[in-house]
py3Dmol code that shows the C-alpha trace and the ligand (Angstrom):
import py3Dmol

protein = """\
ATOM      1  CA  MET A   1       0.034   0.035  -0.009  1.00  0.00           C
ATOM      2  CA  ALA A   2       1.244   3.420  -0.968  1.00  0.00           C
ATOM      3  CA  GLU A   3       2.177   5.563   2.061  1.00  0.00           C
ATOM      4  CA  ASN A   4       0.284   8.781   2.332  1.00  0.00           C
ATOM      5  CA  LEU A   5       2.674  11.881   1.758  1.00  0.00           C
ATOM      6  CA  SER A   6       0.124  14.323   3.074  1.00  0.00           C
ATOM      7  CA  GLY A   7       1.743  16.782   5.310  1.00  0.00           C
ATOM      8  CA  LYS A   8       5.273  15.402   4.755  1.00  0.00           C
ATOM      9  CA  ILE A   9       8.074  18.073   4.505  1.00  0.00           C
ATOM     10  CA  ALA A  10      10.176  17.783   1.385  1.00  0.00           C
ATOM     11  CA  LEU A  11      13.484  19.589   0.339  1.00  0.00           C
ATOM     12  CA  VAL A  12      14.309  19.423  -3.281  1.00  0.00           C
ATOM     13  CA  THR A  13      17.700  20.894  -4.197  1.00  0.00           C
ATOM     14  CA  GLY A  14      18.021  22.670  -7.593  1.00  0.00           C
ATOM     15  CA  ALA A  15      14.213  22.972  -7.775  1.00  0.00           C
ATOM     16  CA  SER A  16      14.110  26.187  -9.909  1.00  0.00           C
ATOM     17  CA  ARG A  17      14.241  24.331 -13.198  1.00  0.00           C
ATOM     18  CA  GLY A  18      14.079  21.071 -15.032  1.00  0.00           C
ATOM     19  CA  ILE A  19      13.679  17.794 -13.108  1.00  0.00           C
ATOM     20  CA  GLY A  20      13.842  19.573  -9.709  1.00  0.00           C
ATOM     21  CA  ARG A  21      11.029  21.906 -10.629  1.00  0.00           C
ATOM     22  CA  ALA A  22       8.713  18.953 -11.851  1.00  0.00           C
ATOM     23  CA  THR A  23       9.626  17.043  -8.658  1.00  0.00           C
ATOM     24  CA  ALA A  24       8.679  19.953  -6.355  1.00  0.00           C
ATOM     25  CA  LEU A  25       5.345  20.357  -8.190  1.00  0.00           C
ATOM     26  CA  ALA A  26       4.675  16.497  -8.064  1.00  0.00           C
ATOM     27  CA  LEU A  27       5.385  16.254  -4.376  1.00  0.00           C
ATOM     28  CA  ALA A  28       3.212  19.122  -3.633  1.00  0.00           C
ATOM     29  CA  GLU A  29       0.358  17.641  -5.716  1.00  0.00           C
ATOM     30  CA  SER A  30       0.928  14.525  -3.537  1.00  0.00           C
ATOM     31  CA  GLY A  31       0.381  16.382  -0.312  1.00  0.00           C
ATOM     32  CA  CYS A  32       3.892  17.519   0.746  1.00  0.00           C
ATOM     33  CA  ASP A  33       4.951  21.000   1.793  1.00  0.00           C
ATOM     34  CA  VAL A  34       8.016  21.847  -0.267  1.00  0.00           C
ATOM     35  CA  ALA A  35      11.286  23.804   0.234  1.00  0.00           C
ATOM     36  CA  ILE A  36      12.528  24.920  -3.200  1.00  0.00           C
ATOM     37  CA  ASN A  37      16.303  25.326  -3.182  1.00  0.00           C
ATOM     38  CA  TYR A  38      17.924  27.160  -5.964  1.00  0.00           C
ATOM     39  CA  LEU A  39      21.089  29.065  -6.600  1.00  0.00           C
ATOM     40  CA  HIS A  40      20.725  31.616  -9.541  1.00  0.00           C
ATOM     41  CA  SER A  41      17.258  31.329 -10.884  1.00  0.00           C
ATOM     42  CA  SER A  42      15.283  33.259  -8.356  1.00  0.00           C
ATOM     43  CA  ASP A  43      12.342  34.274 -10.689  1.00  0.00           C
ATOM     44  CA  GLU A  44      12.035  30.602 -11.822  1.00  0.00           C
ATOM     45  CA  ALA A  45      12.041  29.415  -8.348  1.00  0.00           C
ATOM     46  CA  ALA A  46       9.497  31.940  -7.248  1.00  0.00           C
ATOM     47  CA  ALA A  47       7.147  30.661 -10.099  1.00  0.00           C
ATOM     48  CA  VAL A  48       7.481  27.146  -8.790  1.00  0.00           C
ATOM     49  CA  ALA A  49       6.410  28.395  -5.304  1.00  0.00           C
ATOM     50  CA  GLU A  50       3.459  30.135  -6.872  1.00  0.00           C
ATOM     51  CA  SER A  51       2.270  26.955  -8.658  1.00  0.00           C
ATOM     52  CA  ILE A  52       2.646  25.028  -5.394  1.00  0.00           C
ATOM     53  CA  ALA A  53       0.230  27.427  -3.776  1.00  0.00           C
ATOM     54  CA  ILE A  54      -2.390  26.206  -6.305  1.00  0.00           C
ATOM     55  CA  PHE A  55      -2.306  22.737  -4.790  1.00  0.00           C
ATOM     56  CA  GLY A  56      -2.872  24.314  -1.355  1.00  0.00           C
ATOM     57  CA  ARG A  57       0.458  23.220   0.023  1.00  0.00           C
ATOM     58  CA  ARG A  58       3.123  25.439   1.657  1.00  0.00           C
ATOM     59  CA  ALA A  59       6.260  26.342  -0.354  1.00  0.00           C
ATOM     60  CA  ILE A  60       9.365  28.266   0.633  1.00  0.00           C
ATOM     61  CA  LEU A  61      12.248  29.451  -1.375  1.00  0.00           C
ATOM     62  CA  VAL A  62      15.742  28.949   0.038  1.00  0.00           C
ATOM     63  CA  ARG A  63      18.731  30.259  -1.988  1.00  0.00           C
ATOM     64  CA  ALA A  64      21.809  28.263  -1.004  1.00  0.00           C
ATOM     65  CA  ASP A  65      24.961  26.879  -2.884  1.00  0.00           C
ATOM     66  CA  VAL A  66      24.693  23.146  -1.962  1.00  0.00           C
ATOM     67  CA  THR A  67      28.492  22.710  -2.639  1.00  0.00           C
ATOM     68  CA  ARG A  68      29.198  24.811   0.543  1.00  0.00           C
ATOM     69  CA  GLU A  69      28.872  23.218   3.920  1.00  0.00           C
ATOM     70  CA  ASP A  70      27.902  26.495   5.688  1.00  0.00           C
ATOM     71  CA  GLU A  71      25.197  27.275   3.162  1.00  0.00           C
ATOM     72  CA  VAL A  72      23.782  23.657   3.474  1.00  0.00           C
ATOM     73  CA  LEU A  73      23.567  23.904   7.212  1.00  0.00           C
ATOM     74  CA  ARG A  74      21.894  27.229   6.930  1.00  0.00           C
ATOM     75  CA  LEU A  75      19.524  25.776   4.102  1.00  0.00           C
ATOM     76  CA  VAL A  76      18.495  22.830   6.420  1.00  0.00           C
ATOM     77  CA  GLN A  77      18.038  25.125   9.530  1.00  0.00           C
ATOM     78  CA  ASP A  78      15.884  27.527   7.511  1.00  0.00           C
ATOM     79  CA  VAL A  79      13.628  24.782   6.106  1.00  0.00           C
ATOM     80  CA  GLU A  80      13.099  23.229   9.505  1.00  0.00           C
ATOM     81  CA  ALA A  81      12.403  26.608  11.220  1.00  0.00           C
ATOM     82  CA  ARG A  82       9.836  27.671   8.483  1.00  0.00           C
ATOM     83  CA  LEU A  83       8.361  24.462   7.489  1.00  0.00           C
ATOM     84  CA  GLY A  84       9.161  21.728   9.990  1.00  0.00           C
ATOM     85  CA  PRO A  85      11.569  18.748  10.207  1.00  0.00           C
ATOM     86  CA  ILE A  86      12.548  17.412   6.767  1.00  0.00           C
ATOM     87  CA  ASP A  87      10.941  14.010   6.048  1.00  0.00           C
ATOM     88  CA  LEU A  88      12.074  13.770   2.362  1.00  0.00           C
ATOM     89  CA  LEU A  89      15.154  14.924   0.651  1.00  0.00           C
ATOM     90  CA  VAL A  90      15.688  14.866  -3.127  1.00  0.00           C
ATOM     91  CA  ASN A  91      19.335  15.562  -4.028  1.00  0.00           C
ATOM     92  CA  ASN A  92      18.748  16.944  -7.476  1.00  0.00           C
ATOM     93  CA  ALA A  93      21.029  19.857  -8.038  1.00  0.00           C
ATOM     94  CA  GLY A  94      23.680  19.173 -10.658  1.00  0.00           C
ATOM     95  CA  VAL A  95      25.769  20.481 -13.524  1.00  0.00           C
ATOM     96  CA  ASN A  96      27.030  18.771 -16.721  1.00  0.00           C
ATOM     97  CA  PRO A  97      29.714  20.676 -18.506  1.00  0.00           C
ATOM     98  CA  VAL A  98      30.446  18.682 -21.716  1.00  0.00           C
ATOM     99  CA  THR A  99      34.076  18.312 -22.105  1.00  0.00           C
ATOM    100  CA  SER A 100      36.326  16.198 -24.338  1.00  0.00           C
ATOM    101  CA  LEU A 101      38.224  13.505 -22.658  1.00  0.00           C
ATOM    102  CA  GLU A 102      41.660  15.242 -23.191  1.00  0.00           C
ATOM    103  CA  SER A 103      40.531  18.714 -22.041  1.00  0.00           C
ATOM    104  CA  ILE A 104      39.004  17.999 -18.593  1.00  0.00           C
ATOM    105  CA  THR A 105      41.039  20.112 -15.963  1.00  0.00           C
ATOM    106  CA  LEU A 106      41.430  19.453 -12.289  1.00  0.00           C
ATOM    107  CA  SER A 107      39.335  22.476 -11.616  1.00  0.00           C
ATOM    108  CA  GLU A 108      36.416  21.232 -13.828  1.00  0.00           C
ATOM    109  CA  TRP A 109      36.683  17.805 -12.233  1.00  0.00           C
ATOM    110  CA  ASN A 110      36.438  19.232  -8.739  1.00  0.00           C
ATOM    111  CA  GLU A 111      33.521  21.496  -9.773  1.00  0.00           C
ATOM    112  CA  VAL A 112      31.476  18.579 -11.202  1.00  0.00           C
ATOM    113  CA  LEU A 113      32.325  16.204  -8.312  1.00  0.00           C
ATOM    114  CA  THR A 114      31.559  18.870  -5.621  1.00  0.00           C
ATOM    115  CA  THR A 115      28.256  19.963  -7.331  1.00  0.00           C
ATOM    116  CA  ASN A 116      27.021  16.511  -8.221  1.00  0.00           C
ATOM    117  CA  LEU A 117      28.296  14.318  -5.474  1.00  0.00           C
ATOM    118  CA  THR A 118      29.648  16.143  -2.390  1.00  0.00           C
ATOM    119  CA  SER A 119      26.531  18.275  -2.262  1.00  0.00           C
ATOM    120  CA  SER A 120      24.417  15.143  -1.948  1.00  0.00           C
ATOM    121  CA  PHE A 121      26.657  14.056   0.936  1.00  0.00           C
ATOM    122  CA  LEU A 122      26.461  17.384   2.679  1.00  0.00           C
ATOM    123  CA  VAL A 123      22.758  17.724   2.356  1.00  0.00           C
ATOM    124  CA  SER A 124      22.009  14.198   3.427  1.00  0.00           C
ATOM    125  CA  GLN A 125      24.315  14.269   6.413  1.00  0.00           C
ATOM    126  CA  ALA A 126      22.421  17.467   7.654  1.00  0.00           C
ATOM    127  CA  VAL A 127      18.970  15.870   7.367  1.00  0.00           C
ATOM    128  CA  ILE A 128      19.724  12.277   8.491  1.00  0.00           C
ATOM    129  CA  PRO A 129      19.916  12.907  12.174  1.00  0.00           C
ATOM    130  CA  GLY A 130      16.456  14.305  12.251  1.00  0.00           C
ATOM    131  CA  MET A 131      15.081  11.408  10.145  1.00  0.00           C
ATOM    132  CA  ARG A 132      16.761   8.869  12.474  1.00  0.00           C
ATOM    133  CA  ALA A 133      15.157  10.715  15.524  1.00  0.00           C
ATOM    134  CA  ARG A 134      11.745  10.440  13.997  1.00  0.00           C
ATOM    135  CA  LYS A 135      12.350   6.949  12.471  1.00  0.00           C
ATOM    136  CA  TRP A 136      11.038   7.872   9.013  1.00  0.00           C
ATOM    137  CA  GLY A 137      12.805   9.375   6.037  1.00  0.00           C
ATOM    138  CA  ARG A 138      13.273   9.201   2.228  1.00  0.00           C
ATOM    139  CA  LEU A 139      16.661  10.006   0.526  1.00  0.00           C
ATOM    140  CA  ILE A 140      16.207  10.152  -3.201  1.00  0.00           C
ATOM    141  CA  MET A 141      19.314  10.930  -5.385  1.00  0.00           C
ATOM    142  CA  LEU A 142      19.632  11.858  -8.973  1.00  0.00           C
ATOM    143  CA  SER A 143      22.240   9.614 -10.654  1.00  0.00           C
ATOM    144  CA  SER A 144      22.358   9.138 -14.461  1.00  0.00           C
ATOM    145  CA  VAL A 145      22.699   6.518 -17.194  1.00  0.00           C
ATOM    146  CA  ALA A 146      26.168   7.974 -17.279  1.00  0.00           C
ATOM    147  CA  ALA A 147      26.995   5.933 -14.163  1.00  0.00           C
ATOM    148  CA  GLN A 148      26.100   2.790 -16.006  1.00  0.00           C
ATOM    149  CA  THR A 149      27.274   3.343 -19.562  1.00  0.00           C
ATOM    150  CA  GLY A 150      29.669   6.356 -19.405  1.00  0.00           C
ATOM    151  CA  GLY A 151      26.962   8.687 -20.991  1.00  0.00           C
ATOM    152  CA  VAL A 152      27.609  11.494 -23.346  1.00  0.00           C
ATOM    153  CA  ILE A 153      28.905  14.321 -21.073  1.00  0.00           C
ATOM    154  CA  GLY A 154      32.339  13.002 -19.987  1.00  0.00           C
ATOM    155  CA  PRO A 155      34.286  11.127 -17.511  1.00  0.00           C
ATOM    156  CA  HIS A 156      33.988  13.786 -14.687  1.00  0.00           C
ATOM    157  CA  TYR A 157      30.199  13.647 -14.937  1.00  0.00           C
ATOM    158  CA  ALA A 158      30.110   9.796 -15.154  1.00  0.00           C
ATOM    159  CA  ALA A 159      32.217   9.514 -12.096  1.00  0.00           C
ATOM    160  CA  SER A 160      30.087  11.878 -10.101  1.00  0.00           C
ATOM    161  CA  LYS A 161      26.946   9.989 -10.904  1.00  0.00           C
ATOM    162  CA  ALA A 162      28.503   6.642 -10.209  1.00  0.00           C
ATOM    163  CA  GLY A 163      29.566   8.050  -6.822  1.00  0.00           C
ATOM    164  CA  ILE A 164      26.082   8.837  -6.039  1.00  0.00           C
ATOM    165  CA  LEU A 165      25.253   5.252  -6.384  1.00  0.00           C
ATOM    166  CA  GLY A 166      27.753   4.263  -3.676  1.00  0.00           C
ATOM    167  CA  LEU A 167      26.590   6.864  -1.438  1.00  0.00           C
ATOM    168  CA  MET A 168      23.126   5.695  -1.813  1.00  0.00           C
ATOM    169  CA  HIS A 169      23.946   2.048  -1.156  1.00  0.00           C
ATOM    170  CA  SER A 170      25.690   2.895   2.006  1.00  0.00           C
ATOM    171  CA  TYR A 171      22.855   5.025   3.357  1.00  0.00           C
ATOM    172  CA  ALA A 172      20.442   2.398   2.367  1.00  0.00           C
ATOM    173  CA  ASN A 173      22.363  -0.266   4.181  1.00  0.00           C
ATOM    174  CA  LEU A 174      23.081   1.717   7.256  1.00  0.00           C
ATOM    175  CA  LEU A 175      19.614   3.080   7.721  1.00  0.00           C
ATOM    176  CA  ALA A 176      17.402   0.191   6.653  1.00  0.00           C
ATOM    177  CA  LYS A 177      16.218  -0.625  10.096  1.00  0.00           C
ATOM    178  CA  GLU A 178      15.414   2.925  11.030  1.00  0.00           C
ATOM    179  CA  GLY A 179      12.530   3.522   8.673  1.00  0.00           C
ATOM    180  CA  ILE A 180      14.637   5.475   6.192  1.00  0.00           C
ATOM    181  CA  THR A 181      14.921   4.329   2.604  1.00  0.00           C
ATOM    182  CA  ALA A 182      17.571   5.584   0.192  1.00  0.00           C
ATOM    183  CA  ASN A 183      17.204   5.146  -3.586  1.00  0.00           C
ATOM    184  CA  ALA A 184      18.546   6.698  -6.812  1.00  0.00           C
ATOM    185  CA  ILE A 185      17.025   7.457 -10.215  1.00  0.00           C
ATOM    186  CA  ALA A 186      19.221   7.132 -13.241  1.00  0.00           C
ATOM    187  CA  PRO A 187      17.573   9.090 -16.006  1.00  0.00           C
ATOM    188  CA  ALA A 188      18.595   9.793 -19.669  1.00  0.00           C
ATOM    189  CA  LEU A 189      17.937  11.962 -21.595  1.00  0.00           C
ATOM    190  CA  ILE A 190      15.426  14.308 -20.103  1.00  0.00           C
ATOM    191  CA  GLU A 191      14.320  17.392 -21.964  1.00  0.00           C
ATOM    192  CA  THR A 192      15.638  20.247 -19.682  1.00  0.00           C
ATOM    193  CA  ASP A 193      18.132  23.099 -19.993  1.00  0.00           C
ATOM    194  CA  MET A 194      20.796  20.547 -19.393  1.00  0.00           C
ATOM    195  CA  ILE A 195      20.148  18.686 -22.629  1.00  0.00           C
ATOM    196  CA  TRP A 196      20.646  20.114 -26.139  1.00  0.00           C
ATOM    197  CA  ASN A 197      18.187  19.023 -28.780  1.00  0.00           C
ATOM    198  CA  ASN A 198      19.907  16.567 -30.931  1.00  0.00           C
ATOM    199  CA  ASP A 199      18.009  14.324 -33.267  1.00  0.00           C
ATOM    200  CA  LYS A 200      20.902  11.942 -33.851  1.00  0.00           C
ATOM    201  CA  ILE A 201      21.377  11.295 -30.247  1.00  0.00           C
ATOM    202  CA  LYS A 202      17.534  10.757 -29.839  1.00  0.00           C
ATOM    203  CA  SER A 203      17.276   8.290 -32.692  1.00  0.00           C
ATOM    204  CA  THR A 204      20.623   6.458 -32.175  1.00  0.00           C
ATOM    205  CA  LEU A 205      20.848   6.153 -28.374  1.00  0.00           C
ATOM    206  CA  ILE A 206      17.256   5.987 -27.244  1.00  0.00           C
ATOM    207  CA  PRO A 207      15.220   3.022 -28.468  1.00  0.00           C
ATOM    208  CA  ILE A 208      11.924   4.803 -27.605  1.00  0.00           C
ATOM    209  CA  GLY A 209      13.059   7.614 -30.043  1.00  0.00           C
ATOM    210  CA  ARG A 210      12.334  10.587 -27.933  1.00  0.00           C
ATOM    211  CA  PHE A 211      13.614  12.547 -24.853  1.00  0.00           C
ATOM    212  CA  GLY A 212      11.992  11.958 -21.471  1.00  0.00           C
ATOM    213  CA  GLN A 213      10.075  14.642 -19.750  1.00  0.00           C
ATOM    214  CA  PRO A 214      10.903  16.104 -16.367  1.00  0.00           C
ATOM    215  CA  GLU A 215       7.329  14.922 -15.181  1.00  0.00           C
ATOM    216  CA  GLU A 216       8.234  11.417 -15.962  1.00  0.00           C
ATOM    217  CA  VAL A 217      11.124  11.610 -13.553  1.00  0.00           C
ATOM    218  CA  ALA A 218       9.048  13.319 -11.022  1.00  0.00           C
ATOM    219  CA  GLN A 219       6.416  10.605 -11.065  1.00  0.00           C
ATOM    220  CA  ALA A 220       9.280   8.068 -10.099  1.00  0.00           C
ATOM    221  CA  VAL A 221      10.304  10.304  -7.167  1.00  0.00           C
ATOM    222  CA  VAL A 222       6.732  10.290  -5.774  1.00  0.00           C
ATOM    223  CA  MET A 223       6.638   6.412  -6.247  1.00  0.00           C
ATOM    224  CA  LEU A 224       9.881   5.978  -4.305  1.00  0.00           C
ATOM    225  CA  ALA A 225       8.767   8.502  -1.674  1.00  0.00           C
ATOM    226  CA  SER A 226       5.487   6.741  -1.029  1.00  0.00           C
ATOM    227  CA  ASN A 227       6.994   3.174  -0.927  1.00  0.00           C
ATOM    228  CA  GLY A 228       8.700   2.002   2.211  1.00  0.00           C
ATOM    229  CA  TYR A 229       9.941  -1.358   0.951  1.00  0.00           C
ATOM    230  CA  ILE A 230      12.245  -0.136  -1.969  1.00  0.00           C
ATOM    231  CA  THR A 231      15.582   0.682  -0.709  1.00  0.00           C
ATOM    232  CA  GLY A 232      19.067   0.607  -2.146  1.00  0.00           C
ATOM    233  CA  GLN A 233      17.726   0.541  -5.613  1.00  0.00           C
ATOM    234  CA  THR A 234      18.450   2.397  -8.891  1.00  0.00           C
ATOM    235  CA  LEU A 235      15.425   3.196 -10.911  1.00  0.00           C
ATOM    236  CA  ASN A 236      16.378   3.365 -14.689  1.00  0.00           C
ATOM    237  CA  LEU A 237      14.398   5.905 -16.642  1.00  0.00           C
ATOM    238  CA  ASN A 238      16.041   6.118 -19.933  1.00  0.00           C
ATOM    239  CA  GLY A 239      13.685   5.225 -22.867  1.00  0.00           C
ATOM    240  CA  GLY A 240      15.470   1.757 -23.057  1.00  0.00           C
ATOM    241  CA  TRP A 241      19.003   3.034 -23.565  1.00  0.00           C
ATOM    242  CA  TYR A 242      20.361   0.846 -20.731  1.00  0.00           C
ATOM    243  CA  MET A 243      18.485  -2.144 -19.582  1.00  0.00           C
ATOM    244  CA  SER A 244      19.096  -4.130 -16.416  1.00  0.00           C
TER     245      SER A 244
END
"""
ligand_1 = """\
48
NDP
P 18.976 21.752 -15.056
O 20.214 22.339 -15.602
O 17.748 22.028 -15.757
O 18.624 22.354 -13.590
C 19.657 22.286 -12.578
C 19.260 22.760 -11.267
O 20.333 22.588 -10.355
C 18.874 24.215 -11.301
O 17.709 24.389 -10.530
C 20.141 24.857 -10.631
O 19.675 26.074 -9.884
C 20.496 23.768 -9.680
N 21.912 23.961 -9.221
C 22.982 23.762 -9.812
N 24.110 24.034 -9.163
C 23.630 24.289 -7.884
C 24.136 24.613 -6.631
N 25.616 24.672 -6.499
N 23.426 24.873 -5.538
C 22.071 24.856 -5.708
N 21.369 24.561 -6.860
C 22.198 24.211 -7.923
O 19.115 20.194 -14.757
P 18.208 18.915 -14.945
O 16.915 19.243 -14.325
O 18.262 18.364 -16.243
O 19.044 17.768 -13.958
C 18.658 17.688 -12.685
C 19.481 16.464 -12.123
O 19.218 15.320 -12.865
C 21.030 16.786 -12.179
O 21.565 16.152 -11.141
C 21.367 15.961 -13.376
O 22.711 15.641 -13.393
C 20.408 14.797 -13.314
N 20.235 14.135 -14.694
C 19.710 14.886 -15.708
C 19.443 14.253 -16.937
C 18.857 15.012 -18.119
O 18.813 14.251 -19.155
N 18.362 16.329 -17.932
C 19.952 12.890 -17.216
C 20.529 12.234 -15.982
C 20.638 12.874 -14.775
P 19.761 27.597 -10.517
O 19.369 27.579 -11.951
O 18.961 28.293 -9.562
O 21.247 27.969 -10.384
"""
view = py3Dmol.view(width=600, height=400)
view.addModel(protein, "pdb")
view.setStyle({"model": 0}, {"cartoon": {"style": "trace"}})
view.addModel(ligand_1, "xyz")
view.setStyle({"model": 1}, {"stick": {}})
view.zoomTo()
view.show()
């Protein structure tokens, strides 16, 4: 039986655009109050909050750079003070600078690893103590088909998304007895600002022959949030690109 998400408090990182935006809206539609984290896109984030109000749920905006520990701690404190203890975390914020194999610099490697992987560690670490105290929690991480196939962005991105799977497996294992599940979603290719429209990629890589929609990923997030028996899993959402 699906668990009722009504009244749960959700934090979605990078919720101003793309998959994060669709996820924030879908969680609100399922009854959650939602904290919308963003970094630069304040107008877009405000528009997400306005849409959430239509569902009759509370929404707050919190600008924070999730790569910085001090900002993450302020983010979590702010959400808990204004909405309440966080039940559900979606580690979604990410970047994908396309770089050729030879030209990835150490600084680009560090930027991608920090934004895509370290941020998930920082935000998870900040919310897990509260989830443990209340014996209920959902950790949902955005990985990628890049973790499984290498993908089309580059080794730095693939490594960051594979790291997320290890992080998720460890949390799932360590927290299984405490009412907390941890899962990942591995999408490809979802039509957001991150993805350039390329018919060749569409027709050659994706058997279904189209890009995915952010709402299709959001649907999977809601399913994982409302299911207490799925943990330690990677849900592939890729139009048939990678099958397992
Ligand atoms: P978008 O580029 O559309 O959105 C990225 C979001 O991340 C924005 O809201 C942005 O906020 C936020 N963000 C980036 N850096 C930071 C930061 N340091 N602190 C806080 N927020 C930040 O990406 P998508 O929606 O396409 O992707 C979302 C997630 O899904 C990513 O982790 C991505 O790697 C993953 N993914 C996406 C796929 C796709 O095909 N689109 C495929 C596989 C995985 P702002 O604009 O306010 O700065």
